[in-house]
N, C-alpha and C positions, 0 to 999 in steps of 0.2 A: 162359109166359117170354119169349115173342117180342113179345109184346105189352106187356111192362112193358119190354124193349130199346127199343123203337122209343118209348116214351112218353118215354124217358131222352134220347134221339136227338132228337125232336122239341122236348123242354125245352133241352136244349144248343144247337139252332138257333136257339131265341127268345134265349136271354142274346147268343148272338154276334151276333145282328142287331143286339139292343138297343146293345151294345156299339158296333159300327159306325155305328150313325144319331147314338149322344149322342157318338161321340169329336171331333167338329168343334166342337159345341158346348161340352165341355168343354175343350179347346184353347183355343178364344177366350175361354172366361172365364178361364183361366191366365194367357194373353200378353197379352189386351187388344188392343184394335183398332189395328190398323196403322198409326204415325202420320203416314207419307207418304199413305195414302188419307186420313185422317182430316183432315189438314192442307189437301188440296185439296177435300173434299166439303162444303159448307156447310150447317151444323149448323140446325136449327130453332133460332129464337131464342126460348130458355125465359126469358133474363133481358132486361131492359130495356138494358143497359149494349151500346155500340157495337163493333164487330168491330176489329181491327186487322190490317191485310192488308201482305204485299210489296207490290213495282212491278207483279208480275204475277199478283197476288190470289190469291196462297197464304196460308191463316189464320193468324196469327200468335197470335191471342188472341181468344178468345170467352167469352161469357157462359152459366151455365149456375143450375139452382138446385140446391141440395142438399138430402139425405131430409129435413133439418129444414124446410128452405124457405128456410135463408139463402143470398145469393146466392155465387156461384161464380165463377171465373175458369179454364178451361181453357187451357193453353199446349203446345199439338201438338209442338213440339219443343223441350219444357223449356227447356234453357238458352240455345237458340240465340237471341243479339242480345236478351238479358234485359239486359244493361245501357240498353238503346234502350229498348225495351218498359216496361221497370219493373214494378212488383208494385199490387196493390190489397190494403184491409186488409178486416179481419171484417165489415165495413159495404158493403163493393162500391166503396169511392172510392181511386182513386189513389194513393197514395205516394211512387211515383218514376217517373222515365222520362216517356215517351208517356203512360203510364196517367195521370201525374200534370199534363202540363204540357198535355194535350187533356183534361182532365177533364169541362169544362162540355161539349164537342160527342159525347164517350163517352155521359156521362151522359144526353143527350137521346137516345139510340141510335144515333147519324151514325156509320157507320165511317169508319175513316182508313187510307188508305194511306200507307205508308213510301216511301222512293225504294229503299231496301235490295232487293239480288235475292236471297234466299234459299238458291240453289245456289252463289253468289258467298261469301255470307255463312258458308257452311258451311265452304268451301276456306280462306277467311280464317282463323276459328278454328281450324281444323288447322294451317296455317303455323304461327301466331303460337305454339301450344300447342308447336309441333316446335321453334322458335326459342327460348323461355323453357326448354323442358328442355335442351336443349345447352347453352344458356349461363348454366343456373342461377341464372335470375332471380328479381327479385323481383315486377316488375312489366313488363308489355306493351302494345303500343296498334298497333294497324293500320288504315288509312281507305285506302279508294278513292274517289276524286271525279271527276265528270263536268267536263273543264276548260272546258266551254260553258255549263252550269246551276249548277253546283255542287252538284249531287246528290250524295248519297253510296251507294254503289253496294252498299260493306260497311265495317263499323267494327268492330271488336273490340278489347275493353278486357279486359286479367284480369290477377288480382293471385293469387301463391302463399300459399297457406293457411300455410304455415311453411317456414322454412330448408330443414327435412328432409325436407317433403311433397312430392311430385309432382303433387297435385292443385292445380287452380285454379279460380277463380270469376270469376265479371263482376265487374268494377270500375268505379266511376265514370270517366269517360275525362277530366274536366279537372280532375281533384286535381294533378295530378301536371306539374311545370312540366321544360321540357328546352332545353339551351343551343341557341340559334337562330344562332348564328354562322357556319353554312354560308350563310345568305342573305345575308350579308354581302359573300362570297369573289363569287360573280356580279357583284353590286354594283357594286364594284372594277374587275371586268374590263371591264363596260360602261363605266364611268367612262375608263377607259384608251382603250378604243376609240373615245371621243369627244374624244380628246384633253386628258381631265382633267390640271390640274398638269403640262402639257406631254410626257405619256406620248404618243408615236406607234408605239410597238412593239404591232402588233395583237395577237402570239400573247403575248409577255410570258410565257413557260411553259407556256401552252398552243398553241403553232403550228398553222397546218391540215394540216401534212405529216405532223405527229404529234400526232395526238389521242387518245393512250393514257393510261388513267385508273392511278392506283397509290394505294398508302396511302405516307403521308409523315409523318414524327414532326414535329411542328412545337412540343415542350415535352417536359419528362421526364413528362409523364403525358397528353397530346395526339396523337392523328393521325386526319391527314385524308385521305379517299378523293376524288381530284378528279384533274382533269388538268394543275391547276397545277402548278410544279415548288417544290422549298424554299426558292427566291430569293425568288418570288413571295408564298408564303405567309410568310415571316418578316419581311416589308418591316413595320416601325410607321406606323400612321396618323397625322398630325396630330390633336390632341384635335378633338370636335364638326365631324367630317367626315360622319356618316351622318343625324344625327338628320332632316333635311327627307327623303332617301328610307324610314327608317324609319315615319315617320309616314305617308307615300304608301302604305305597304304595310298601314298600320293598325295598328302598334303605338303605345302611348304610353297615358294616362289622359285623352286630350279634351284636356288642358293642356299637351300634350309635355312629361310628367314624365319618363316611362320613359326614351327613348332619350338625354336629353341627357348621358347618363355615358359613353356609349360612345364608345373611344377608337381602337379597333384592331379589327381584324376578328374575331379572336379572344378579343375580350372575354369574362372569363369568369362575368358579372354577368348579360347579355344572355338572359335565359330568356324561354320562354311555352311556351303549351300543344301540343301538337301538331297539332291542327287550327287553329291561328292561324298555325303554322308551315308547316303545309300551303298555307294561303290565300295568304301572301306567298312560295312556291314560285309556287303556278300564276299569281300575277301577273306575277313576274318572267318567266315562261317563256311565257306568252300576251299581256302588255301589257295584261290587261281588267281593272280595277278595280272593277267593279261586280257578282263573283264571290264568295258568301259560299258554305262548307261548307251545307246544307239536307238536314235527314233527313224531311221531311213535305213533301209538294206540296199547294199551297191549291188553283190555278188549273193545272190543264194545259195551256188555251188560251194562255196567258200566255206567250209564249216569246220575246219583242223581245227582238233582241241589238242591245246599244247597245255601241258602239264608238267614241262621240264623245271619250270620255275621253283616248284615245290622240294622245300626239304624236307627232311625226316622228321623235325622238330614241327615243322608247319603242317604236315600230314596228320601227326599225333594228335596236336594241339586242337587242329580244327574237328578232328573225330569227338574230340572231347567235349566240346563247346557245342559241338549238336545234338551229343548224347546231355548235355546239362540242359539245355533248353527243349527236348525233344516233346516232353509230358507239358509243357505250358500252353494255356491259350493265347491265342494271338492278343495282344502284344507281347513279344520276348523279352523288350525293353522297354521303358519309357521313363521320359524325363516331365517334370515341371519347374518354369523357374519365372518367379513372382519379380516383378521391377516396376518403374516408375519410367512410363514411356512419354516422350515428349510431346506437350499439349495435352496431358490428361492429368486429370486432379488423382486418382485412385489408381494402384496399382491394376495392374493386368497381369496374365502372366502367357508364357512361350510352352507349346504341349510339343512331344516329340515322342513319336512310337515308330519302332521298327520291331520286324517280325519278318516269320519266311512260313511255306509252305509248301507242301505237307511236314509234319512233324520229323518222318522219316527219310534220309535223303531228299531233301528239299529241291524242288524245283522252281520256286518263285520266291523273291524278296519284296518286301514294301515298306514303304515308309510314310507316315501321316506327320505334315507340320505345322502347326497353329500358331499364329502370333497374333499380340492383344486381344487376348480371352478375357472376358470379366467374370467368367462364372468356374469355378473350381469341378476341375475335370474328377477329384479323386469322389467328387458327391455324385457324379455321372460316370462311373468309371465303365458301364458297357457299351458306352460308344465309339471306345477305341477298339472294342472287339467285336463292333459290327463290320470291322476289316473280312473278316470271313465270307460273308457275303459274296464279296467282290472276288477274293480269293477263290474261291469255289468255282465262282463263274471263271475266272481267268485258267483254272485247269483244265479246264474242257477244250482249252482253246490248244491245237497242235503247235507248240513253242518250234522256234526256228525253222519256219514252214512258209514262208512269204513266198507267196508264185511268181508273183511280178514285180521287179522293181523298177527296170525300164522298157517302155517297148515303142517303137515308131510305130506313127500312123501311117495305116495303107494308104 
């Protein structure tokens, strides 16, 4: 009897020991590898297609081979920055994003480094999702750009799957146009600083002693967040004042056609993509016209700063503009446009916010652009200012220091 009990005890001990030994393996099989570890450890190059990395070398996409021998692609962070990264088809060729635009390089096994920083990208996507849900919007966009190089540290573009659904999915960021009128406000102000049309009042609604921003109603369906008063915002401009300025900011189709109908700073037909607006804002702020948004750094060593394009008026004007906005909480400028969208019974609004960080000698510029919002942002102004949390994170990134653009597999 004692022998039988002893055998049972030994058998139970063996079973318990086996369970203890196999438990970690079972957990690993059920849970899968940790995405953070998976992204930072370079996998064996099972496929011939090159990797896609962020500016710090974190893996955002790499190749593998499926069980049937077909090419596969692993995205460790799932949907993170997928509107930038893109996708491949069943044959292993890029169909969108960087996977498509850099098809030749990736197909040859070359790595591609993006300018985005994965940690900043995560925070930008979280904030944009929060804003879209709070405003009940159908489309949202956010981007943070280095003022000096044009490198995009974060870019998120999302659309709601349906009006009633809270789920968001990556969207093409150049499919939506927004009112670009905010750019014309600092242009007008800078013209007046330089005595344009006899205006000698340097403040004119934004004196140095009272530099406070506020929401101002400028029409039945429009509000502007700016340091300028209602009198400044409501002045109508003479026809064809701004074409030259807009062309200098890069607007137009190359034949000066787009800006020619601009008559006033609140012209409702002046539309552009969010990245185009961000580029124009950066030029107004810094005076540099040689900076364009980039997502891929081809030559990390080529960082010659060209300031030859700046004239005396530009330098003076941009310095004054930075001073004007230097004490404001983000955003520096914002607008709300209400209108009837196609297929909608009630009016929905477009929200655009522009800003920079830090307040002195800005290193970063940002834009938030939201379409089809059902809720009034004036009742929730704090959600636009939450961009400060993403900007402070982006400030910790060494700008202009992408370590690897392309490298050949050994």
